[in-house]
N, C-alpha and C positions, 0 to 999 in steps of 0.2 A: 288744614287740620294739624294740630300739634301732637307730638308724640309723648307717650308716657315714659319718662326717663327711668333708667334702672334704679332700684331702691338701694341707696348706699348711705353709709354714715355721713353726716353733714360735714365732718372734718376731712373726709377722704376725697382724693381726686379719682376720677374714673380710671386713671392709669396706675394708681397705687392703692387700689381698694383691697387692702389686706387687713381685716379687722383683727384686733388682738385676741379675740376669742369668739367662738361661734355664737355665743349668747348675744353678741352685739348685732348680729345680722338679723334683719327683719324676719317676721314670721314665715314668709314663703320659703326661706332658706334655712331655718333652724334645724329642719330635719334632713338637710342635705349635707353630707360630709364634704370637706374641701376637695377631696379627690375621690371620685366615685368609681367603684369597681363593678364589673359586669361578669356574671358567670359565663364560662365558655359555652355551655350548652344553650343558654338563652340567647347569647349573641349569635351563635352559629345558626340557630333556628330562625332568628330574625333576618339574618343575612340571606339564608336560603329562600325564605319567603319573598323578600323584597326583590331578589334577583331573579324572580320568576323561575323557581326550581332549577337554578343553575347547577351544573354538576361540580362547580368549584367548591370544595369543602374548606371551612376555616382552617382546619389543621392539615389539610392536603392528604391525609391518610388516616386509616383506622388504627385502633390500638394494637391489633395483631401485627400490622405492618411495622409499626414503630418497634415493637418488641423484637421482631425478627431482625430489624436493622441493628438494634442494640446488641443482639446476641452475636452478630458477626463482627462488630466493631470493638476495638480495644477500649477499655474504660478510660485509659489515659488520653485518648484522642477522640472526643465526642464529635459527632457530625455537626459542624457549625451551621450549615444550611438548615438542618432539621431543627436545631435549637432556635434559630431565628424565626422559623415558621410557627413555633409555639408561642411567640411573643404576641399577645392579643393587641397591645397598643400599636405595634407595627402593622399587624394585619388590618386593624381598623383604618389606619392611615392610608394603606394601600387601596383599600376598598373605597374610601372617600375620594381619593384621587381618581379612581376608576369611574366613580359617579360623576365627577367633574368633567372628565373627558367625554362621557356619554351624555352629559347635560341632563342627568337624571336626579332632579331635586327630591322627588318622593322617596327614592331608594336611600339617598343620603340622610334624609330626616328619619327614616325608619331605623337606620343603623344608629343614629344619635339617640333616638328614643330607647332603643334596646340598651344602649350604653349607660344611660342615666337611671335605669330601673334595676340594675344589678350591680355587682361589686367585684368584677374581675378585671376591669380596665381603668387605668388612670388617665383621664382626659388631660392632654397638655395643649400648649399653645398652637402646635401644628394642627391638631384636630379641630380646634375652634376656628383657626384661620381658614382652613379648607372649607368648613361649613359656611362661614360668613361670606367667603368669596362666592360660593355657589348660590347663596341666597341673593347676593347683590347682582348676580348675572341674570336674574329673572325679573328685575324691576320693570323692564320694558315689555314683558309678556302679560297682556291684560288678564289672561286666565289664571295666572299664577302670581301676579304682583302682590295681592293682599296676603296670600300665604307666605310668600318669600319675606315680606316686610315684617309680619307678625312673628314668624318663627325666627327670623334673623335677630330681632331684638330680644327674644327669649333666650336665644343662644348666647348673645352678648352679655345679657344680664347674668347668666350663670357663670360665664367666663370671668367677669369682674368679681362676682361674689366668691368665686373659688380662689381668689388671690392671684390670678394670672394677669399680668400687665399686658395689654394689647400692644402689638407692634404697629409700625406704619401701615403695613398691608391690611391688618385687621381694622384699624381705624378708618382707612380709606373705604373699605367695604361698608362699614356701618354709616359713614358719612353719606355714601350713596343711597343707602336705605332711608336715611333721614331726609335727604333732599327729595327722594321720590315721593315722600309723604308730605312734602311742603314745609318741613321744619329746618330751615336754613340755620336758625340760631343754634340748634343742637349740633348740626354738622360742623359749624364754625367752632363751637365750644370744644368738640373733640380734638380739633387741630390745635387749638390754643393750649390744651392740656398737654399735648406732646411737647410743645415748645417749653412749657413751664418745667416739666419733669426733666427734659434733656436726655442725655444718655445716647445709646446707639440708634434709637428710633428718631429719625429726622424727617419732618414733613417734606413732601414733594409737591410738584404742581398738581398731580392727580389727587393728592390729599385735600388741597384747598378748593379744587375746581367744583365739587358738588355744592359747597356753601355759596361760592361766588355766583355760579350759574343759577342756583335756586333764588337768590336775592334778585338777580337781574330779571328772571322770568316773572317774579311777583312784583316787579317795579319798585323794589325797595332799594333805590339807588344809593342812599347814604350808607347802608349796610354793605352793599357791594363795594363801595369805595374803601370802607374800613377793612374788608378782606384784602383788597389790593395793597393797602398800606402795610398790612401784616405780612403779606408775601414779600413785599419789597424789603422789609426789615429782616426777613429770613433769607434774603439773597436769591429769591426764586423769580425767574423771568416769566412774564406772561407769553402765551402763544396766541395764534389767531382766534381760536374759538373764544377765549376769555376776553381778549381785546374787543372782538366784535360784539360780545354780549354787553360789555360796559358801554360801548358806543351806542348800542341799540337802546339800552335803558336811559342813557343820557339824552338821546334824541326824543324818546317817548315822554320824558318828564321835562322837556324844554330847557335843558342845561346846555346852552350853546357853547360856553367856554370849555365844558367837559368834552363835547363833541369834537371841538377843534383839537383838544389835547389828544384824544384817542385816534383821530386821523393821523396825527404825527407819530403816535405810538405804533400804528400800523406801518408807517413809513420807516421807522427805525428797525422794527423787528421782522417785517414781512416783505418779501420782494413783490410778489403778485398776490392779489386777494382772491378768495374763492367767489363763486357765483352767489352764494348765500350772503357773504359780506358785502358784495357789490349791491345787492338788493337793499340791504340796510342803509348803505350810503345814499343810494338813489332816493329812497323814501324820505330821508332827512332833507335833502336838497329840494325835493318837490314840496315839502311841507311849508305851512304858513310861517312858522317860527323862523325858518332859515331865511325867507324872503324879507322878513322884518329887520334882520340884523344889518346894520350899516355902521361904518366907521370912516367918516370923511377925513378925519385928522391924519390917520396913517396913510390912507390912499393918496392924499395930496402931497405927501413928502416922499417923492419918488427916489430921492437921493438916499434917504434913510433905508428904504426898502432894498435898494441896490447894494448898499453897504452891508446890510444884514445877509443878503443872498451870497455875497462874495465871502464874507467871514465864515459862513456855514459850509462853504465848499460848493455852492451852486445847488439849484433844485428846490430850495425852500428858504423862507425868511423867518417864519415862526413868530411874527409880531401880532398875529390875530387876523380876524376877518377883514378883507379889503373890499371896498366898493359898496354899492347899494342896488336894490331892485331884485327882481325875481331871478332865480337861477335857471340856466338852460342845461339840461343833461342829455348828452348824445353818446352813442357807442359807435366807435369807428376804429380805424387802423392808423398806424404811424409808419411813415416811409423809412426806408433803410438809412436815410440821412438824419432821421429824428424829427421830421416835420409832421405835426398832427394834421391828418387829412380832414378833420372836422372843423378846426378853427384856424389852421395855418401857423400856429405857434410852434417854435422849435424847442424841443426838449433838451435838457442839459445833461452833460456827462458829469454826474455828481461825484465830487471829490470829498475827502475827509475834511472836517472842519479844522480851524486853527488850533483849538485846544487838543484835539485828538492827534494832530500831526506833531505838535510840540512834545506831547507825551511819548509819541512813537520815536522821535529823534532822541529824546533823553534816554529812553530805554535802550536804544541801540548803543549809545555812548557808554552807558553803564555796563552793558554786556561785553563790549569790546575791552573796556578797562579791566573788567573781571577776568577776562581771558588772558590779558597781558600779565596780570598778577599771578596767575596759575602756571604760566609758561616756565619751563625749566630748560631753557636753551643755552647752549654754550656761546651763542652769538647774541650780543646785546640787541634788545628789541626796542625800536623807536616808539615813543609815546604816540598814542592815537591823536593826542592833542596837536601834534605837529601837522597832521593832515587836516585837522579842523581849521587851523590857522591858515594853511595853504589854500584851502577851499574858500575861506572867507575873503582872501585876497584875490583869487582868480575865478571865483564861482559864478561866472556868467554863462551857464550852459543850459541847453534845452534838452539834452539827452546824455545819459551815462551808459557806458558800454562795459559789460562783463567780458573783458578781453579773452580770458582763458576759455570761457564757454563758447565764444564765437570761433576762436582760432582752432579749437579741437573738435569742432562740429564735423561729424561723419569722417573722422580720421582714424577710425579703428580698423585699418587694413595693414598689410605687410609693410608697405613703404610710407605709411601715414605718419604725420607728425603735426606740429603746430603750423597752421596755415595762415601766414601773414596776409596773403592776397585776399582771403575771406574777410579778415578784419578790416583791411583797407577798403574793400567794397562796401562794407557797412558804414564806415566813416564817410566815404564820399556820398553815399545815398542820403544819409541824414543831413549832411551839409547842403546838398541840393534841395532837400525838402524844407530846410529852414527858411522861413520868410526873411529873416534877418541875416542869412548867410553866416550862421554861427557854427563853429566846429563843435563836435561832441567831445566828451571826456572819456578816455579809455583807462580803465584800471587793470593793471597787470602786475603780477608778482615780480619783484626785483630779479630773482633768479632767472625768470623767463626773459626779462628785458636784457639782462647781460648776455644770455645765449643768443638773442637776436642781434645784439650789437657785435657779437663775435662773428657773425655771418656777413661777409662782404656784400652779398646780394641784398641784405636787409638793412645794413647799417645806416645808409643815408636817410631812408624813410623814417626809421626809428628816431634818429637824432633830430630830424625836422619836427617830428611830433613832440619830442621833449622840449625843444626850443620854443615851440608855439603853444605850450601848455595843453597839448592834445592828449599826452600820455603822462600818467602818474604811476611810478613804481612803488608798490606797497612793500614795506620793509620785511626782512627775513624774520621768520617766527610768527608772522601775523597771518590772519585769515582775510584774504582779499574780499570775501563775501561782505564783511562788515563795512568795508570802504565803499563799494559800489552801492550798497543798500542805504548807507548813511547819506551819501552824496545825493542820491535820487530823492530821498525823503526830505532832506534839508532844503534842497533847491526846488522841490515840488515839480520835478521834471520827469521825462520818460526814462525808463530803464530797459535796455535791450539785453535780454537773456532768455534762454529756454529753461533755465533752472526753475524747477517747480517749487523750490524753497520749502521743502518738507522735512529738512533735517531737524534734529532735536533742538538745534539752536534757534530755529524759527518757531518752534513750538512754545518758546518762552514768551512770544508776543501774543497779543490779543487776537484770537482767531477771526472773530467777526470783523474787526477793524482791518486786519491784515489782508483778508480776502477782498474787502472793498478797495483797499489801497492798490492791490495788484491789478484788479480789474481796470482801474483808472490809469495806471502808470506803466504796466509791463507791456513791452513790445516783443513779440516772438518772431522768429525768423526761420527761413529754410533756404537751401540752395538746391535748385533743380537744374541738373546739367550745367552747373556753374553759374546759373542766374539767380541772383538774390531776390527774395520776396519777403517783405516785412509785413507782419500782421499787427496793425496798429490797434490801440484800444477802441472799443465801440464808440461811435459818435454820440451816443446818448445812453443813459442808465435806465434799466427796466425796474424802476421803483416809483412809488407815489411822489409826484412833484407838485409844488405850489409855486406859482410864478409871482413876480413882483406886481403883476396886474391883479392878482387875487384869484386867478383861475386855478383849477385842479386837473391833473391828469393821473388816472389810476389804472394800472395794468391788471388784467384779469387772467387767472390761471387758464392755460389751455392744455388739452390732452397731449398733443404732439409737441408742445413747447417750441414751436416754430415761430420766430419773431414776425415773419411776414404775415402770418394769419392770426396773430394775437389781437384780441379785442382790448381797446382802451376806453375808459370812461372819460369823456371830455366835459368838464363842468365849468361853465362861464356865466357871467352875469349880463343881463341885457344892457346894462350901462357901459360895458366894456367896448 
């Protein structure tokens, strides 16, 4: 059922509906002034009635009480609280907020009705916003849904006709009212008007969601895709509810390529899917359309698939559906080593792709160079490019060590200091773990290296590390964080540090990417009674995975978030 739009001049936008004169407003509003006043007595009576004989009076005191207060006070210093209490607009707003907290729609509407029939209150954006929010909160209540929608649009109509431009919050509320009545077109128009007008009101995910979800529920797939494109142009990211809705409408309308796209959208944006989303995915793979899809060309080129998986960092190829025949959907668990207990396939530890990694490395170089340019040190600072050249020449490492973080671990006691034995223990452990018996690279500030060389007990080991390219001294005035992070990113190897990398310098990097990168590359450590324990990255990633064979593994959210009890959807084809 379509909604009756607010009556506006044809040349006006909903967000800029300020007619040059009242005569241009259509008949229902000719008799309504742009700012309506309500007499204090009428408003107070309406309030007292709707609040069921509440003892709270609009003016909080009688005339005699006010006179006695004024008699005692100096005329030059009026009572500010009392002056505020006599402001009818503020009192109305406070009472509307009280109705919102109590979820009392009827009381709020009674206050509004009293306000528009008298002339002592000027309704402003906050009043309308509060009323619209309250109306939108009742769209899921069967007993009040019709009242909430009808009155909500009446209120919005008056707001626009009074020349008050709706902000994002008000538009979101009205969009929800429109979607509740099945008018996704109007809900979408409201959002587009915000974008056209611009200014301080910027649409958010919640502003778009009513239109998008409405289109998806009514199986208007193309309109749903249009909303998504508009969101993307506005820089707004989809979340699981919206992606799941687009996936569902694509599956229901037989758009297999869109289904494939939104499965990967879930992989990019969501770690584990909800039970509701898992049911949508399961219904698609059990359907006839899914079993009819086949692509023998891609499936036969196993080298192409493997190259794509490697380029993407593992865990997916993105080339399209692979294989033929019916799909088999099972729910099971994955072993601690990453083996699917339903099909026996090993899940991947997903890394960042080549493009993301290259951008990451370039951003690190740019930030390091910027820091050098801002340094005001009496000591000349070596170019970061010197380290880049050195790493290019010697960069055959499987692990990078944050030397300072390791050497100073648990050294905050009276006789504590830099512990070279701790650093040596980590170096030896990683060398022994290396299948190719490769030494790691230690990054340590030059000042610290010079101090170690000055200690006869440490000199031989440090000189040996320098001669064998196990230790690189970062120059004075530099931040060794840039060096070990750059080396680990450039070489795509492990990084041993307990540094949480939460400093402001790391905030300059893409958060979603950086978190994924740390999960795959960071190695944490502890020393318990002198014994080293390394906490290696997990053997597999808890994300949606697509194998080169064409199978899918999809993790489902669990209440306790324990990996041992997490359920996974294992989706394979009979031909595999």
